[in-house]
C-alpha positions in Angstrom: -137.5 214.1 -5.6 -138.4 213.2 -9.2 -136.3 210.9 -11.4 -135.3 213.8 -13.7 -134.2 215.9 -10.7 -132.3 213.0 -9.2 -130.6 212.4 -12.6 -129.8 216.1 -12.9 -128.3 216.3 -9.4 -126.3 213.1 -10.0 -124.9 214.5 -13.3 -123.9 217.7 -11.4 -122.0 215.6 -8.8 -120.2 213.8 -11.6 -119.4 217.1 -13.4 -118.1 218.6 -10.1 -115.8 215.7 -9.5 -114.4 215.8 -13.1 -116.0 212.6 -14.3 -116.5 212.7 -18.1 -120.0 211.9 -19.2 -120.4 209.2 -21.9 -123.7 207.9 -23.3 -123.2 204.5 -21.6 -122.4 206.2 -18.3 -125.6 208.3 -18.6 -127.7 205.3 -19.4 -126.3 203.2 -16.5 -126.9 206.1 -14.1 -130.5 206.6 -15.4 -131.2 202.9 -15.2 -130.0 202.8 -11.5 -132.1 205.8 -10.6 -135.3 204.4 -12.3 -134.8 200.8 -11.1 -136.1 200.0 -7.7 -134.9 196.4 -8.0 -131.3 196.9 -6.7 -129.9 195.4 -9.9 -126.6 193.5 -10.3 -124.1 194.7 -12.9 -125.3 191.8 -15.1 -128.9 193.0 -14.8 -127.9 196.5 -15.9 -125.8 195.1 -18.8 -128.8 192.9 -20.0 -131.2 195.8 -19.7 -128.9 198.2 -21.8 -127.2 195.8 -24.2 -129.8 196.4 -26.9 -129.2 200.1 -26.8 -125.4 199.8 -26.5 -124.4 196.6 -28.4 -120.7 197.4 -27.9 -120.9 197.8 -24.2 -119.4 195.1 -22.0 -120.1 193.9 -18.5 -116.7 195.3 -17.6 -117.9 198.8 -18.7 -120.9 198.5 -16.4 -118.6 197.4 -13.5 -116.2 200.3 -14.2 -119.0 202.8 -14.2 -120.5 201.4 -11.0 -117.1 201.7 -9.4 -116.9 205.4 -10.4 -120.4 206.1 -9.1 -119.5 204.4 -5.9 -116.3 206.4 -5.5 -118.2 209.7 -5.8 -120.9 208.5 -3.4 -123.8 208.2 -5.8 -124.2 204.4 -5.5 -124.0 201.9 -2.7 -122.8 198.4 -3.3 -124.9 195.8 -1.5 -123.1 192.6 -0.7 -125.3 189.8 0.7 -125.0 186.1 0.9 -125.2 185.4 -2.8 -122.2 185.8 -5.0 -123.1 188.9 -7.0 -123.2 192.5 -5.6 -126.3 194.5 -6.1 -126.3 198.3 -6.6 -128.5 200.9 -5.0 -128.7 204.5 -6.1 -128.1 206.3 -2.9 -131.0 208.6 -2.3 -131.3 208.8 1.5 -130.7 206.5 4.5 -132.9 203.5 4.2 -132.9 199.8 5.0 -133.6 196.6 3.1 -135.9 193.7 3.5 -134.8 190.7 1.5 -136.8 187.7 0.3 -135.0 184.5 1.1 -136.7 182.7 -1.8 -136.3 185.0 -4.8 -133.7 187.4 -3.4 -135.9 190.5 -4.1 -134.7 193.5 -2.1 -137.2 196.2 -1.1 -136.4 199.5 0.5 -138.0 200.7 3.7 -137.4 203.8 5.8 -137.1 203.9 9.6 -135.6 207.0 11.2 -135.1 205.6 14.7 -131.8 203.8 14.2 -129.7 206.9 14.6 -130.4 206.7 18.3 -129.0 203.2 18.3 -125.7 204.5 16.8 -125.5 207.1 19.6 -126.2 204.5 22.3 -123.7 202.1 20.8 -121.1 204.9 20.8 -122.0 206.0 24.3 -121.9 202.4 25.8 -118.7 201.2 23.9 -116.7 204.4 23.4 -116.6 203.6 19.7 -116.7 206.4 17.2 -119.5 205.0 15.0 -119.0 205.4 11.3 -122.2 203.8 10.0 -124.5 200.9 10.4 -126.3 198.4 8.2 -129.5 196.6 9.0 -131.1 193.9 6.9 -134.4 192.1 7.5 -135.1 188.7 5.9 -138.3 187.0 5.1 -140.6 185.9 2.3 -142.1 188.5 -0.1 -145.8 188.6 -0.8 -145.4 187.0 -4.3 -143.4 184.0 -3.0 -145.8 183.7 0.0 -148.8 183.6 -2.3 -147.2 181.2 -4.7 -146.6 178.8 -1.8 -150.3 179.0 -0.8 -151.4 177.6 -4.2 
């Protein structure tokens, strides 16, 4: 799906749930869709403050909360203090660099079977799962080699 189509679909979701569209909200949503870096609220604020000098970090957080409530965004909480945000496109997993904290998406369809097995073995009604893989990204790895 293209970025303009994802944005259009996301705007429709907001409209259907009665969320009023503001220029800041539109810009934050567009930034999240285009960004593959899983930004923090601060990253988003810094990227957009030139365009919206009156916008505060609180505005960014409030909008992210709204996006989260309607299911457009996932909040990723990891070991470091600040949450990162991911525009929810489809089920995917993350590999995280332990040196620079870069997060990269990857897709692996086979884990649905793990949910079914876990449910079968334990009797739990499985709601969801989360898998993270940690390592060193190619950039950090090549910097170390020099």
